[in-house]
PyMOL commands that place a pseudoatom at each C-alpha (Angstrom):
pseudoatom trace, name=CA, resn=UNK, resi=1, chain=A, elem=C, hetatm=0, pos=[53.037, 20.926, -31.783]
pseudoatom trace, name=CA, resn=UNK, resi=2, chain=A, elem=C, hetatm=0, pos=[49.776, 19.209, -32.344]
pseudoatom trace, name=CA, resn=UNK, resi=3, chain=A, elem=C, hetatm=0, pos=[46.708, 20.059, -30.314]
pseudoatom trace, name=CA, resn=UNK, resi=4, chain=A, elem=C, hetatm=0, pos=[45.088, 16.811, -29.213]
pseudoatom trace, name=CA, resn=UNK, resi=5, chain=A, elem=C, hetatm=0, pos=[41.479, 17.076, -28.203]
pseudoatom trace, name=CA, resn=UNK, resi=6, chain=A, elem=C, hetatm=0, pos=[39.560, 14.436, -26.264]
pseudoatom trace, name=CA, resn=UNK, resi=7, chain=A, elem=C, hetatm=0, pos=[40.191, 12.073, -23.394]
pseudoatom trace, name=CA, resn=UNK, resi=8, chain=A, elem=C, hetatm=0, pos=[42.609, 9.206, -23.224]
pseudoatom trace, name=CA, resn=UNK, resi=9, chain=A, elem=C, hetatm=0, pos=[41.422, 5.658, -22.682]
pseudoatom trace, name=CA, resn=UNK, resi=10, chain=A, elem=C, hetatm=0, pos=[42.807, 5.672, -19.131]
pseudoatom trace, name=CA, resn=UNK, resi=11, chain=A, elem=C, hetatm=0, pos=[40.887, 8.838, -18.250]
pseudoatom trace, name=CA, resn=UNK, resi=12, chain=A, elem=C, hetatm=0, pos=[37.661, 7.366, -19.607]
pseudoatom trace, name=CA, resn=UNK, resi=13, chain=A, elem=C, hetatm=0, pos=[38.172, 4.121, -17.660]
pseudoatom trace, name=CA, resn=UNK, resi=14, chain=A, elem=C, hetatm=0, pos=[38.774, 6.069, -14.435]
pseudoatom trace, name=CA, resn=UNK, resi=15, chain=A, elem=C, hetatm=0, pos=[35.562, 8.065, -14.928]
pseudoatom trace, name=CA, resn=UNK, resi=16, chain=A, elem=C, hetatm=0, pos=[33.568, 4.897, -15.684]
pseudoatom trace, name=CA, resn=UNK, resi=17, chain=A, elem=C, hetatm=0, pos=[35.003, 3.207, -12.574]
pseudoatom trace, name=CA, resn=UNK, resi=18, chain=A, elem=C, hetatm=0, pos=[34.057, 6.192, -10.394]
pseudoatom trace, name=CA, resn=UNK, resi=19, chain=A, elem=C, hetatm=0, pos=[30.507, 6.231, -11.786]
pseudoatom trace, name=CA, resn=UNK, resi=20, chain=A, elem=C, hetatm=0, pos=[30.236, 2.476, -11.153]
pseudoatom trace, name=CA, resn=UNK, resi=21, chain=A, elem=C, hetatm=0, pos=[31.359, 2.858, -7.538]
pseudoatom trace, name=CA, resn=UNK, resi=22, chain=A, elem=C, hetatm=0, pos=[28.886, 5.703, -6.970]
pseudoatom trace, name=CA, resn=UNK, resi=23, chain=A, elem=C, hetatm=0, pos=[26.079, 3.595, -8.441]
pseudoatom trace, name=CA, resn=UNK, resi=24, chain=A, elem=C, hetatm=0, pos=[26.941, 0.655, -6.180]
pseudoatom trace, name=CA, resn=UNK, resi=25, chain=A, elem=C, hetatm=0, pos=[26.820, 2.928, -3.139]
pseudoatom trace, name=CA, resn=UNK, resi=26, chain=A, elem=C, hetatm=0, pos=[23.724, 4.943, -4.135]
pseudoatom trace, name=CA, resn=UNK, resi=27, chain=A, elem=C, hetatm=0, pos=[21.339, 2.275, -5.509]
pseudoatom trace, name=CA, resn=UNK, resi=28, chain=A, elem=C, hetatm=0, pos=[20.649, 0.407, -2.242]
pseudoatom trace, name=CA, resn=UNK, resi=29, chain=A, elem=C, hetatm=0, pos=[19.781, 3.697, -0.543]
pseudoatom trace, name=CA, resn=UNK, resi=30, chain=A, elem=C, hetatm=0, pos=[17.509, 4.593, -3.451]
pseudoatom trace, name=CA, resn=UNK, resi=31, chain=A, elem=C, hetatm=0, pos=[15.652, 1.274, -3.234]
pseudoatom trace, name=CA, resn=UNK, resi=32, chain=A, elem=C, hetatm=0, pos=[15.186, 1.711, 0.532]
pseudoatom trace, name=CA, resn=UNK, resi=33, chain=A, elem=C, hetatm=0, pos=[13.631, 5.116, -0.101]
pseudoatom trace, name=CA, resn=UNK, resi=34, chain=A, elem=C, hetatm=0, pos=[11.316, 3.663, -2.744]
pseudoatom trace, name=CA, resn=UNK, resi=35, chain=A, elem=C, hetatm=0, pos=[10.133, 1.019, -0.250]
pseudoatom trace, name=CA, resn=UNK, resi=36, chain=A, elem=C, hetatm=0, pos=[9.618, 3.680, 2.443]
pseudoatom trace, name=CA, resn=UNK, resi=37, chain=A, elem=C, hetatm=0, pos=[7.518, 5.717, 0.007]
pseudoatom trace, name=CA, resn=UNK, resi=38, chain=A, elem=C, hetatm=0, pos=[5.371, 2.677, -0.847]
pseudoatom trace, name=CA, resn=UNK, resi=39, chain=A, elem=C, hetatm=0, pos=[4.770, 1.921, 2.844]
pseudoatom trace, name=CA, resn=UNK, resi=40, chain=A, elem=C, hetatm=0, pos=[3.887, 5.586, 3.460]
pseudoatom trace, name=CA, resn=UNK, resi=41, chain=A, elem=C, hetatm=0, pos=[1.386, 5.484, 0.567]
pseudoatom trace, name=CA, resn=UNK, resi=42, chain=A, elem=C, hetatm=0, pos=[-0.093, 2.216, 1.872]
pseudoatom trace, name=CA, resn=UNK, resi=43, chain=A, elem=C, hetatm=0, pos=[-0.532, 3.816, 5.307]
pseudoatom trace, name=CA, resn=UNK, resi=44, chain=A, elem=C, hetatm=0, pos=[-2.142, 6.865, 3.661]
pseudoatom trace, name=CA, resn=UNK, resi=45, chain=A, elem=C, hetatm=0, pos=[-4.606, 4.540, 1.884]
pseudoatom trace, name=CA, resn=UNK, resi=46, chain=A, elem=C, hetatm=0, pos=[-5.416, 2.811, 5.184]
pseudoatom trace, name=CA, resn=UNK, resi=47, chain=A, elem=C, hetatm=0, pos=[-5.946, 6.169, 6.873]
pseudoatom trace, name=CA, resn=UNK, resi=48, chain=A, elem=C, hetatm=0, pos=[-8.171, 7.438, 4.033]
pseudoatom trace, name=CA, resn=UNK, resi=49, chain=A, elem=C, hetatm=0, pos=[-10.351, 4.328, 4.158]
pseudoatom trace, name=CA, resn=UNK, resi=50, chain=A, elem=C, hetatm=0, pos=[-10.616, 4.448, 7.949]
pseudoatom trace, name=CA, resn=UNK, resi=51, chain=A, elem=C, hetatm=0, pos=[-11.476, 8.141, 8.169]
pseudoatom trace, name=CA, resn=UNK, resi=52, chain=A, elem=C, hetatm=0, pos=[-14.010, 7.909, 5.314]
pseudoatom trace, name=CA, resn=UNK, resi=53, chain=A, elem=C, hetatm=0, pos=[-15.598, 4.879, 7.023]
pseudoatom trace, name=CA, resn=UNK, resi=54, chain=A, elem=C, hetatm=0, pos=[-15.939, 6.679, 10.341]
pseudoatom trace, name=CA, resn=UNK, resi=55, chain=A, elem=C, hetatm=0, pos=[-17.284, 9.807, 8.645]
pseudoatom trace, name=CA, resn=UNK, resi=56, chain=A, elem=C, hetatm=0, pos=[-19.798, 7.774, 6.632]
pseudoatom trace, name=CA, resn=UNK, resi=57, chain=A, elem=C, hetatm=0, pos=[-20.867, 5.934, 9.795]
pseudoatom trace, name=CA, resn=UNK, resi=58, chain=A, elem=C, hetatm=0, pos=[-21.450, 9.257, 11.568]
pseudoatom trace, name=CA, resn=UNK, resi=59, chain=A, elem=C, hetatm=0, pos=[-23.769, 10.314, 8.735]
pseudoatom trace, name=CA, resn=UNK, resi=60, chain=A, elem=C, hetatm=0, pos=[-25.525, 7.029, 7.898]
pseudoatom trace, name=CA, resn=UNK, resi=61, chain=A, elem=C, hetatm=0, pos=[-25.181, 4.808, 11.024]
pseudoatom trace, name=CA, resn=UNK, resi=62, chain=A, elem=C, hetatm=0, pos=[-23.612, 2.059, 8.899]
pseudoatom trace, name=CA, resn=UNK, resi=63, chain=A, elem=C, hetatm=0, pos=[-20.223, 1.458, 7.343]
pseudoatom trace, name=CA, resn=UNK, resi=64, chain=A, elem=C, hetatm=0, pos=[-21.151, 0.026, 3.945]
pseudoatom trace, name=CA, resn=UNK, resi=65, chain=A, elem=C, hetatm=0, pos=[-24.321, -0.676, 2.002]
pseudoatom trace, name=CA, resn=UNK, resi=66, chain=A, elem=C, hetatm=0, pos=[-23.677, -4.384, 1.528]
pseudoatom trace, name=CA, resn=UNK, resi=67, chain=A, elem=C, hetatm=0, pos=[-21.250, -5.216, 4.310]
pseudoatom trace, name=CA, resn=UNK, resi=68, chain=A, elem=C, hetatm=0, pos=[-18.275, -5.229, 1.948]
pseudoatom trace, name=CA, resn=UNK, resi=69, chain=A, elem=C, hetatm=0, pos=[-16.425, -2.988, -0.518]
pseudoatom trace, name=CA, resn=UNK, resi=70, chain=A, elem=C, hetatm=0, pos=[-13.574, -4.155, -2.724]
pseudoatom trace, name=CA, resn=UNK, resi=71, chain=A, elem=C, hetatm=0, pos=[-10.959, -2.191, -4.608]
pseudoatom trace, name=CA, resn=UNK, resi=72, chain=A, elem=C, hetatm=0, pos=[-8.830, -3.992, -7.205]
pseudoatom trace, name=CA, resn=UNK, resi=73, chain=A, elem=C, hetatm=0, pos=[-6.040, -2.357, -9.172]
pseudoatom trace, name=CA, resn=UNK, resi=74, chain=A, elem=C, hetatm=0, pos=[-5.678, -3.752, -12.706]
pseudoatom trace, name=CA, resn=UNK, resi=75, chain=A, elem=C, hetatm=0, pos=[-3.647, -2.176, -15.492]
pseudoatom trace, name=CA, resn=UNK, resi=76, chain=A, elem=C, hetatm=0, pos=[-3.292, 1.046, -13.516]
pseudoatom trace, name=CA, resn=UNK, resi=77, chain=A, elem=C, hetatm=0, pos=[-7.055, 1.424, -12.990]
pseudoatom trace, name=CA, resn=UNK, resi=78, chain=A, elem=C, hetatm=0, pos=[-8.857, 0.911, -9.700]
pseudoatom trace, name=CA, resn=UNK, resi=79, chain=A, elem=C, hetatm=0, pos=[-12.101, -1.066, -10.013]
pseudoatom trace, name=CA, resn=UNK, resi=80, chain=A, elem=C, hetatm=0, pos=[-14.605, -0.757, -7.161]
pseudoatom trace, name=CA, resn=UNK, resi=81, chain=A, elem=C, hetatm=0, pos=[-16.841, -3.749, -6.338]
pseudoatom trace, name=CA, resn=UNK, resi=82, chain=A, elem=C, hetatm=0, pos=[-15.994, -5.426, -9.617]
pseudoatom trace, name=CA, resn=UNK, resi=83, chain=A, elem=C, hetatm=0, pos=[-17.479, -2.478, -11.495]
pseudoatom trace, name=CA, resn=UNK, resi=84, chain=A, elem=C, hetatm=0, pos=[-21.025, -3.698, -10.797]
pseudoatom trace, name=CA, resn=UNK, resi=85, chain=A, elem=C, hetatm=0, pos=[-22.269, -1.630, -7.898]
pseudoatom trace, name=CA, resn=UNK, resi=86, chain=A, elem=C, hetatm=0, pos=[-21.295, 1.724, -6.494]
pseudoatom trace, name=CA, resn=UNK, resi=87, chain=A, elem=C, hetatm=0, pos=[-21.161, 2.175, -2.767]
pseudoatom trace, name=CA, resn=UNK, resi=88, chain=A, elem=C, hetatm=0, pos=[-21.653, 5.659, -1.294]
pseudoatom trace, name=CA, resn=UNK, resi=89, chain=A, elem=C, hetatm=0, pos=[-18.700, 5.082, 1.025]
pseudoatom trace, name=CA, resn=UNK, resi=90, chain=A, elem=C, hetatm=0, pos=[-16.436, 4.140, -1.885]
pseudoatom trace, name=CA, resn=UNK, resi=91, chain=A, elem=C, hetatm=0, pos=[-17.339, 7.438, -3.547]
pseudoatom trace, name=CA, resn=UNK, resi=92, chain=A, elem=C, hetatm=0, pos=[-15.978, 9.303, -0.500]
pseudoatom trace, name=CA, resn=UNK, resi=93, chain=A, elem=C, hetatm=0, pos=[-12.571, 7.662, -0.855]
pseudoatom trace, name=CA, resn=UNK, resi=94, chain=A, elem=C, hetatm=0, pos=[-10.549, 9.280, -3.605]
pseudoatom trace, name=CA, resn=UNK, resi=95, chain=A, elem=C, hetatm=0, pos=[-7.043, 8.873, -4.927]
pseudoatom trace, name=CA, resn=UNK, resi=96, chain=A, elem=C, hetatm=0, pos=[-6.133, 5.511, -3.468]
pseudoatom trace, name=CA, resn=UNK, resi=97, chain=A, elem=C, hetatm=0, pos=[-2.571, 4.834, -4.533]
pseudoatom trace, name=CA, resn=UNK, resi=98, chain=A, elem=C, hetatm=0, pos=[-2.512, 1.069, -3.996]
pseudoatom trace, name=CA, resn=UNK, resi=99, chain=A, elem=C, hetatm=0, pos=[1.307, 1.025, -4.201]
pseudoatom trace, name=CA, resn=UNK, resi=100, chain=A, elem=C, hetatm=0, pos=[1.538, -2.780, -4.238]
pseudoatom trace, name=CA, resn=UNK, resi=101, chain=A, elem=C, hetatm=0, pos=[-1.375, -3.270, -6.677]
pseudoatom trace, name=CA, resn=UNK, resi=102, chain=A, elem=C, hetatm=0, pos=[-3.507, -6.248, -5.613]
pseudoatom trace, name=CA, resn=UNK, resi=103, chain=A, elem=C, hetatm=0, pos=[-6.749, -5.590, -3.756]
pseudoatom trace, name=CA, resn=UNK, resi=104, chain=A, elem=C, hetatm=0, pos=[-8.278, -4.023, -0.666]
pseudoatom trace, name=CA, resn=UNK, resi=105, chain=A, elem=C, hetatm=0, pos=[-11.397, -5.491, 0.929]
pseudoatom trace, name=CA, resn=UNK, resi=106, chain=A, elem=C, hetatm=0, pos=[-13.331, -3.522, 3.570]
pseudoatom trace, name=CA, resn=UNK, resi=107, chain=A, elem=C, hetatm=0, pos=[-15.727, -5.707, 5.565]
pseudoatom trace, name=CA, resn=UNK, resi=108, chain=A, elem=C, hetatm=0, pos=[-18.228, -4.753, 8.232]
pseudoatom trace, name=CA, resn=UNK, resi=109, chain=A, elem=C, hetatm=0, pos=[-20.921, -6.543, 10.142]
pseudoatom trace, name=CA, resn=UNK, resi=110, chain=A, elem=C, hetatm=0, pos=[-24.341, -5.834, 8.671]
pseudoatom trace, name=CA, resn=UNK, resi=111, chain=A, elem=C, hetatm=0, pos=[-26.813, -4.171, 10.980]
pseudoatom trace, name=CA, resn=UNK, resi=112, chain=A, elem=C, hetatm=0, pos=[-25.175, -3.949, 14.378]
pseudoatom trace, name=CA, resn=UNK, resi=113, chain=A, elem=C, hetatm=0, pos=[-21.776, -2.671, 13.151]
pseudoatom trace, name=CA, resn=UNK, resi=114, chain=A, elem=C, hetatm=0, pos=[-19.707, -4.584, 15.685]
pseudoatom trace, name=CA, resn=UNK, resi=115, chain=A, elem=C, hetatm=0, pos=[-16.604, -4.843, 13.538]
pseudoatom trace, name=CA, resn=UNK, resi=116, chain=A, elem=C, hetatm=0, pos=[-14.877, -3.156, 10.640]
pseudoatom trace, name=CA, resn=UNK, resi=117, chain=A, elem=C, hetatm=0, pos=[-11.718, -4.535, 9.102]
pseudoatom trace, name=CA, resn=UNK, resi=118, chain=A, elem=C, hetatm=0, pos=[-9.618, -3.919, 6.029]
pseudoatom trace, name=CA, resn=UNK, resi=119, chain=A, elem=C, hetatm=0, pos=[-7.915, -6.824, 4.279]
pseudoatom trace, name=CA, resn=UNK, resi=120, chain=A, elem=C, hetatm=0, pos=[-5.041, -5.952, 1.937]
pseudoatom trace, name=CA, resn=UNK, resi=121, chain=A, elem=C, hetatm=0, pos=[-3.804, -8.520, -0.585]
pseudoatom trace, name=CA, resn=UNK, resi=122, chain=A, elem=C, hetatm=0, pos=[-0.760, -6.988, -2.291]
pseudoatom trace, name=CA, resn=UNK, resi=123, chain=A, elem=C, hetatm=0, pos=[0.605, -8.344, -5.569]
pseudoatom trace, name=CA, resn=UNK, resi=124, chain=A, elem=C, hetatm=0, pos=[4.027, -6.806, -5.086]
pseudoatom trace, name=CA, resn=UNK, resi=125, chain=A, elem=C, hetatm=0, pos=[6.526, -7.974, -2.519]
pseudoatom trace, name=CA, resn=UNK, resi=126, chain=A, elem=C, hetatm=0, pos=[6.780, -6.016, 0.727]
pseudoatom trace, name=CA, resn=UNK, resi=127, chain=A, elem=C, hetatm=0, pos=[10.179, -6.039, 2.394]
pseudoatom trace, name=CA, resn=UNK, resi=128, chain=A, elem=C, hetatm=0, pos=[10.685, -7.299, 5.940]
pseudoatom trace, name=CA, resn=UNK, resi=129, chain=A, elem=C, hetatm=0, pos=[11.484, -3.753, 7.081]
pseudoatom trace, name=CA, resn=UNK, resi=130, chain=A, elem=C, hetatm=0, pos=[8.227, -2.547, 5.494]
pseudoatom trace, name=CA, resn=UNK, resi=131, chain=A, elem=C, hetatm=0, pos=[6.217, -5.240, 7.280]
pseudoatom trace, name=CA, resn=UNK, resi=132, chain=A, elem=C, hetatm=0, pos=[8.002, -4.406, 10.540]
pseudoatom trace, name=CA, resn=UNK, resi=133, chain=A, elem=C, hetatm=0, pos=[7.064, -0.728, 10.122]
pseudoatom trace, name=CA, resn=UNK, resi=134, chain=A, elem=C, hetatm=0, pos=[3.412, -1.637, 9.580]
pseudoatom trace, name=CA, resn=UNK, resi=135, chain=A, elem=C, hetatm=0, pos=[3.494, -3.847, 12.698]
pseudoatom trace, name=CA, resn=UNK, resi=136, chain=A, elem=C, hetatm=0, pos=[5.044, -1.086, 14.796]
pseudoatom trace, name=CA, resn=UNK, resi=137, chain=A, elem=C, hetatm=0, pos=[2.611, 1.563, 13.505]
pseudoatom trace, name=CA, resn=UNK, resi=138, chain=A, elem=C, hetatm=0, pos=[-0.586, -0.491, 13.928]
pseudoatom trace, name=CA, resn=UNK, resi=139, chain=A, elem=C, hetatm=0, pos=[0.373, -2.692, 16.883]
pseudoatom trace, name=CA, resn=UNK, resi=140, chain=A, elem=C, hetatm=0, pos=[-2.196, -5.265, 17.934]
pseudoatom trace, name=CA, resn=UNK, resi=141, chain=A, elem=C, hetatm=0, pos=[-4.786, -4.095, 15.393]
pseudoatom trace, name=CA, resn=UNK, resi=142, chain=A, elem=C, hetatm=0, pos=[-2.828, -5.619, 12.487]
pseudoatom trace, name=CA, resn=UNK, resi=143, chain=A, elem=C, hetatm=0, pos=[-2.367, -9.262, 11.493]
pseudoatom trace, name=CA, resn=UNK, resi=144, chain=A, elem=C, hetatm=0, pos=[0.127, -10.122, 8.766]
pseudoatom trace, name=CA, resn=UNK, resi=145, chain=A, elem=C, hetatm=0, pos=[-0.024, -13.601, 7.300]
pseudoatom trace, name=CA, resn=UNK, resi=146, chain=A, elem=C, hetatm=0, pos=[2.774, -14.623, 4.962]
pseudoatom trace, name=CA, resn=UNK, resi=147, chain=A, elem=C, hetatm=0, pos=[2.244, -18.029, 3.366]
pseudoatom trace, name=CA, resn=UNK, resi=148, chain=A, elem=C, hetatm=0, pos=[3.900, -19.274, 0.188]
pseudoatom trace, name=CA, resn=UNK, resi=149, chain=A, elem=C, hetatm=0, pos=[5.038, -15.743, -0.728]
pseudoatom trace, name=CA, resn=UNK, resi=150, chain=A, elem=C, hetatm=0, pos=[1.431, -14.474, -0.521]
pseudoatom trace, name=CA, resn=UNK, resi=151, chain=A, elem=C, hetatm=0, pos=[0.912, -11.737, 2.034]
pseudoatom trace, name=CA, resn=UNK, resi=152, chain=A, elem=C, hetatm=0, pos=[-2.457, -10.934, 3.611]
pseudoatom trace, name=CA, resn=UNK, resi=153, chain=A, elem=C, hetatm=0, pos=[-2.622, -7.872, 5.839]
pseudoatom trace, name=CA, resn=UNK, resi=154, chain=A, elem=C, hetatm=0, pos=[-5.732, -7.468, 8.014]
pseudoatom trace, name=CA, resn=UNK, resi=155, chain=A, elem=C, hetatm=0, pos=[-6.268, -4.260, 9.972]
pseudoatom trace, name=CA, resn=UNK, resi=156, chain=A, elem=C, hetatm=0, pos=[-9.082, -4.170, 12.518]
pseudoatom trace, name=CA, resn=UNK, resi=157, chain=A, elem=C, hetatm=0, pos=[-10.636, -0.741, 12.974]
pseudoatom trace, name=CA, resn=UNK, resi=158, chain=A, elem=C, hetatm=0, pos=[-13.379, -2.132, 15.253]
pseudoatom trace, name=CA, resn=UNK, resi=159, chain=A, elem=C, hetatm=0, pos=[-13.140, -5.622, 16.680]
pseudoatom trace, name=CA, resn=UNK, resi=160, chain=A, elem=C, hetatm=0, pos=[-16.177, -7.125, 18.353]
pseudoatom trace, name=CA, resn=UNK, resi=161, chain=A, elem=C, hetatm=0, pos=[-17.369, -10.084, 16.288]
pseudoatom trace, name=CA, resn=UNK, resi=162, chain=A, elem=C, hetatm=0, pos=[-19.379, -11.599, 19.121]
pseudoatom trace, name=CA, resn=UNK, resi=163, chain=A, elem=C, hetatm=0, pos=[-23.117, -11.949, 18.533]
pseudoatom trace, name=CA, resn=UNK, resi=164, chain=A, elem=C, hetatm=0, pos=[-22.956, -11.018, 14.829]
for i in range(1, 164): cmd.bond("trace and resi %d" % i, "trace and resi %d" % (i + 1))
show_as sticks, trace
zoom trace
């Protein structure tokens, strides 16, 4: 009798078919979890910017030095205010993840500090379920504009633009 070692073609095909079926079932769930993680990181960024802004305001009685701070993620690096000018508030905000790349723009009214809002311009696509989660978490303080596959998310931390 000969000892045959190895698998037959039929056994290999069955294993490949089983792996294929598992991949078909598992991949959609994996992609949903990736999207949930990106939304959670985006919300963490929003929370970090808001809490740093309120803390800075408590210390300095203003939100920003120039009324605006921008963060842009390019090639994995985050550039603050185009790299030209540091803002003390921006220095308080560390480890922004910017999961959708693009840019964040924090705007405040100079002087009277009647409003503070964060505009997020993501480069990556955000799923409908992700946008729905943001809407449910931020309620009336968030506006999401979706035109020609360009999304603009505006979150109002303070909202009194009258007399500014």
